[in-house]
N, C-alpha and C positions, 0 to 999 in steps of 0.2 A: 504494500500500500504506500502511496506517495505521502509526502509530508502533509499534515493536516493544518498546521499552524506555521506562521512565518518564523517565529522566534524559537519556541520550545514545543516539542512533541513529547508525549508520554509513550513509552514502549515497555514491553514485557519480554524477558528472555528466560529460557529454561535450560538448566543443566540436567540432562536426562541420564540416569544411571541404569545399566543392565549388567548384571553379573560382574561387578567390580570394573566396569568400563564406563567412560563418559563420552557422549556423542558430541563432536564438534564438526563444524562445516567450514570449508575454505570458501570465503565470499569472493565472488567473481570480480566485483568492482574494486574492493579494497585489498584483495590478495592477502587476507588475514584469516586465521582460524578463529571462528566465533561460535557462540552457542546458537541454538534455534530460537527465533523470536521475531518480533515485528511491532508495528505501530498499534496502539490501542485505538480501535475505531470508536466513533462518537457514541455508539449505542452499546458499548461493551464495558465490562469491568476488567481489571488486570488478569484475574483468574480465567475469564472467558477467552481473553486474547491469548494467554499462554497455551491453553489446550487447543484452541483453533489453529494457531500458528504451527504447533507441532504436528497436528493432523494434516494440515495443508502442505507443509514443507517436507516432512519425512514419513507421513503415513502411519505414525505410531499413536496408539492410545496410551495415555499416561495417567498416573496418579500423582497429583501435586502433594508434596510432603510438608507437613506442619499441622498446627492445631487451629481450628476455627473455634473461637470462643462461643459457647452457648449462653444465650441470655434469655430473659423472660420477655423480651421485646416481641410484641404481637402486631405492631402497626403494619398495615397493608403496604407492600413495596419495600419493607425493611429486610436487609440481608447482611449477615456478618460475612466479612471477607477474610480469606487466608492472608496473614501478613507475609510479605515477601521475605526471603532469607536475607537479602541485601537490597540496597537501593543506591543508585549513583546518578550523578549529573555529569554529562560529558559533551564536549564540543564536537560537532560534525564538520562545520566549516566556520568562516568568520561571522556568519549571521544566523547560524542555526545550532540548537542544542537538543539533546534528548535527556529526559529524566526516565531512568530505567528501573523497573521492578524486577528483581532477580529471584527466580524460583528454582527449587530443586524438585526433581520428579523421578519416579521409577517407571520402567517399562517392563512388561512381561516378555517382550520380543526385541530382537536386535535386527529385524528385517526391515531395513529402510526402503521405503517406496517413494521415490522422488517424483514430484508432480512436473508437468510440462513447463510451468512458468517459474520453476525454481531458479534462483540466481546463485547457485553454488557450483564451484568447479569440482569439489570433492567432499566426501564425508568420511569420517574415521571414528571408530570407537577407541578412545585412548585409555591406556592404563596409567597408573601413577608414574611408572617409569617413563612412559612415552612423553608425559607432560614435562619431564626434565630434559628431553632431547632438544638441543639447540637448533637442530634442523628445522623444527616447526616454528621457531621464533614467536612463541606465544606472547601476547601482551600480558603485562603483569597482572592486571585485573582478571583476565580470562583464566590465566594459570591458577591464580588464587581461588577463584570461585570453583573451578573444575576440581582442584585438589580438595577443597573443603567439602564439596558434594561427595566425592569418592570416600573421604574419611568418615563423614557422617552417615553415609548410606551403605557402608561396606557390608557384605554378606558373610 
């Protein structure tokens, strides 16, 4: 999805774990290994975006990890949301930034099914050791989130 706002867009990204591996994609435009994710559409919450983007980009059904607080709230239209594991704000270019909700998730499958409009050059299930390999030149935040997801969701 293209940018929604001129200055700041909200995005969700997901570090997906399957059997002690984390899925990263090589973005075609930036030539960087990134997680799965995308822009939060105007009619979505971050959780909905996270699950939609994963299904669209890699064809995986996931379970977002964390705890949704249960309240006595009964108002129509009220919904508690899963807090992201991390959040960040980063610059895309001189005039545009993203605020990103970072989620961790598990998948029962490692069978990636790439859609026709996907913008990735490659996909890889990384181990903790792979994340240390300088060949992949991972950005520090991506490496940190991927390592953290693997450590927290180890089987």
